[in-house]
C-alpha positions as CSV (number, residue, x, y, z in Angstrom):
1,M,25.5,-174.8,43.8
2,S,24.4,-175.5,40.2
3,M,25.6,-173.3,37.5
4,Q,23.4,-171.7,35.1
5,T,24.1,-171.8,31.3
6,R,24.4,-168.6,29.8
7,K,22.2,-167.9,26.7
8,D,25.2,-167.6,24.5
9,D,26.8,-170.5,25.4
10,P,28.0,-172.2,22.0
11,E,27.4,-175.7,23.3
12,Q,23.8,-175.1,24.3
13,L,23.3,-173.3,20.9
14,Q,24.7,-176.2,19.2
15,A,22.5,-178.7,21.3
16,R,19.4,-176.8,20.3
17,A,20.2,-176.7,16.5
18,V,20.8,-180.5,16.6
19,E,17.6,-181.1,18.2
20,G,15.9,-179.0,15.6
21,Q,17.4,-180.6,12.6
22,P,15.1,-183.7,12.3
23,A,12.0,-181.6,12.1
24,E,13.4,-179.2,9.6
25,A,14.9,-182.4,7.6
26,S,11.4,-184.0,7.6
27,R,9.8,-180.9,6.3
28,A,12.4,-180.8,3.4
29,Q,11.9,-184.3,2.4
30,Q,8.2,-184.1,1.9
31,P,7.3,-183.8,-1.9
32,A,5.9,-180.4,-3.0
33,P,2.1,-180.6,-3.6
34,Q,1.4,-180.8,-7.4
35,A,-0.6,-177.9,-9.0
36,S,-4.3,-178.8,-9.4
37,V,-5.7,-179.6,-12.9
38,Q,-7.5,-176.0,-12.9
39,T,-4.3,-174.4,-12.2
40,Q,-2.4,-176.3,-15.0
41,I,-5.1,-175.6,-17.5
42,A,-5.3,-171.8,-16.3
43,F,-1.5,-171.7,-16.8
44,A,-1.7,-173.1,-20.3
45,Q,-4.4,-170.6,-21.2
46,A,-2.4,-167.6,-20.0
47,T,0.6,-169.0,-21.8
48,F,-1.3,-169.5,-25.0
49,A,-2.9,-165.9,-24.7
50,N,0.6,-164.5,-24.0
51,I,1.9,-165.9,-27.3
52,Q,-1.0,-164.9,-29.3
53,D,-0.3,-161.4,-28.2
54,L,3.3,-161.7,-29.0
55,N,2.3,-162.7,-32.3
56,R,-0.1,-159.6,-32.8
57,T,3.0,-157.5,-31.7
58,M,4.9,-158.9,-34.7
59,D,1.9,-158.1,-37.1
60,A,1.8,-154.5,-35.8
61,K,5.5,-154.1,-36.2
62,A,5.2,-155.1,-39.7
63,N,2.4,-152.6,-40.1
64,Y,4.5,-149.8,-39.0
65,L,7.3,-151.0,-41.3
66,L,5.0,-150.9,-44.3
67,A,3.6,-147.7,-43.2
68,S,7.1,-146.1,-42.7
69,V,8.4,-147.3,-46.2
70,A,5.0,-145.9,-47.8
71,L,5.6,-142.6,-46.2
72,L,9.2,-142.3,-47.2
73,T,8.5,-143.7,-50.8
74,A,5.8,-141.1,-51.1
75,A,8.0,-138.4,-49.8
76,L,10.9,-139.3,-52.0
77,G,8.4,-139.6,-55.1
78,L,7.8,-136.0,-54.7
79,V,11.2,-134.8,-54.5
80,V,12.4,-137.1,-57.2
81,S,9.6,-135.8,-59.8
82,R,10.5,-132.2,-59.1
83,A,14.3,-132.9,-59.5
84,V,13.5,-134.7,-63.0
85,A,11.4,-131.7,-64.0
86,V,14.4,-129.4,-63.9
87,T,16.6,-129.1,-66.9
88,A,20.2,-129.6,-65.9
89,Q,22.6,-127.2,-67.8
90,E,25.9,-127.6,-66.1
91,D,28.0,-131.0,-66.1
92,W,27.9,-130.9,-62.1
93,Q,24.1,-130.8,-62.4
94,R,23.8,-133.4,-64.7
95,L,26.1,-135.6,-62.5
96,L,24.2,-134.8,-59.5
97,K,21.0,-135.5,-61.3
98,G,22.2,-139.0,-62.3
99,A,23.5,-139.8,-59.0
100,G,20.0,-138.9,-57.6
101,I,18.2,-141.1,-60.0
102,T,20.6,-144.0,-59.1
103,F,20.2,-143.6,-55.5
104,T,16.4,-143.4,-55.9
105,L,16.3,-146.8,-57.9
106,L,18.3,-148.5,-55.2
107,Y,16.2,-147.1,-52.7
108,L,13.2,-148.7,-54.8
109,L,14.7,-151.9,-54.8
110,L,15.3,-152.0,-51.1
111,A,11.8,-150.7,-50.5
112,F,10.2,-153.4,-52.5
113,A,12.3,-156.3,-50.7
114,V,11.2,-154.7,-47.2
115,I,7.6,-154.8,-48.4
116,F,7.9,-158.3,-49.8
117,V,9.4,-159.7,-46.5
118,A,6.8,-157.7,-44.3
119,T,3.8,-158.9,-46.2
120,S,4.8,-162.4,-46.0
121,I,4.3,-162.2,-42.4
122,Y,0.7,-162.2,-43.1
123,Q,1.0,-165.5,-45.2
124,A,-1.3,-168.0,-44.3
125,R,0.4,-171.3,-43.3
126,S,-1.1,-174.7,-43.3
127,Q,-0.3,-177.3,-40.7
128,R,3.2,-178.3,-40.8
129,P,3.3,-182.0,-42.0
130,T,6.7,-182.6,-39.7
131,V,4.9,-181.9,-36.4
132,V,3.9,-185.2,-34.8
133,T,1.4,-185.0,-32.0
134,E,-1.2,-186.9,-30.2
135,A,-3.3,-184.2,-29.2
136,P,-7.0,-184.3,-29.9
137,G,-7.0,-181.3,-32.2
138,M,-9.8,-179.2,-30.5
139,L,-8.3,-175.6,-30.9
140,F,-6.7,-175.0,-34.2
141,P,-9.4,-174.7,-37.0
142,L,-7.2,-176.5,-39.7
143,M,-6.6,-179.4,-37.5
144,I,-10.3,-179.5,-36.5
145,L,-11.3,-179.7,-40.1
146,N,-8.5,-182.4,-40.8
147,R,-9.4,-184.5,-37.9
148,Y,-13.2,-184.4,-37.7
149,T,-14.2,-184.7,-41.1
150,V,-16.5,-187.4,-42.3
151,D,-16.7,-188.4,-46.0
152,G,-14.6,-185.4,-47.1
153,E,-17.0,-182.9,-45.1
154,A,-16.6,-181.3,-41.9
155,H,-18.6,-183.2,-39.3
156,E,-19.9,-181.1,-36.5
157,R,-21.3,-184.3,-34.7
158,A,-17.8,-186.1,-34.5
159,Y,-16.4,-183.0,-33.0
160,L,-19.1,-183.1,-30.4
161,D,-18.5,-186.5,-29.5
162,R,-14.9,-186.0,-28.9
163,L,-15.8,-182.8,-27.0
164,R,-18.1,-184.8,-24.8
165,T,-15.3,-187.4,-24.0
166,L,-12.7,-184.9,-23.3
167,Q,-10.4,-185.5,-20.3
168,A,-8.3,-182.7,-18.4
169,D,-5.1,-184.4,-19.9
170,D,-6.5,-183.9,-23.3
171,I,-7.0,-180.2,-22.8
172,L,-3.4,-179.8,-21.5
173,Q,-2.0,-181.8,-24.4
174,D,-3.9,-179.6,-26.9
175,Y,-2.8,-176.6,-25.3
176,S,0.8,-177.8,-25.2
177,N,0.7,-178.6,-29.1
178,Q,-1.0,-175.2,-29.9
179,I,1.6,-173.3,-27.6
180,V,4.4,-175.1,-29.5
181,E,2.9,-174.3,-32.9
182,V,2.3,-170.8,-32.2
183,S,5.6,-170.4,-30.7
184,I,7.1,-171.5,-34.1
185,I,4.9,-169.1,-35.9
186,Y,5.9,-166.3,-33.7
187,E,9.8,-167.3,-34.2
188,E,9.2,-167.0,-38.0
189,K,7.7,-163.7,-37.8
190,Q,10.1,-162.4,-35.6
191,K,13.0,-163.4,-38.1
192,K,11.2,-161.8,-40.8
193,V,10.6,-158.5,-38.9
194,N,14.3,-158.6,-37.9
195,L,15.2,-159.0,-41.5
196,C,13.4,-156.0,-42.6
197,L,15.0,-154.0,-39.8
198,D,18.5,-155.0,-41.1
199,L,17.6,-154.1,-44.4
């Protein structure tokens, strides 16, 4: 009389697990499929657009800082103009008036410091000479003018010829270069906005 193995028999479960291992191991050893060129370019475009949006956010924050300082300065100017017009008769009034003028001058110095740092965010920057790249330079305007200039003048035909021979790897390399460049600009803007907030 044959004995049937129960479904929860540990030996039977182990045998089934061992039988299934080679198939699972072979699936795990297969290399993951690489992303298509279109997917890589789409990812680079999305990353580049995201970094540009972040830079615009820093510009907007600088605008808000400048607007806040302008409003506070205008309000303080009205208060101080009325305070200065009042004639101080008592000693404590003269002392209070002098302290108010001193604090106003300190505020103005601080406000000008914030304005100076915040407006430097909008400063146009030339290409950094320290950045070495093999990218074809088809995206950034200053790089285009630098690389596709003939006899000291921007040459549309030189750019068109390079555009016609552009490969997918060239496009990815150009996006990669610009993503790094714009990220560096974003880092500088973020530092200046944070410095304004710390002031």
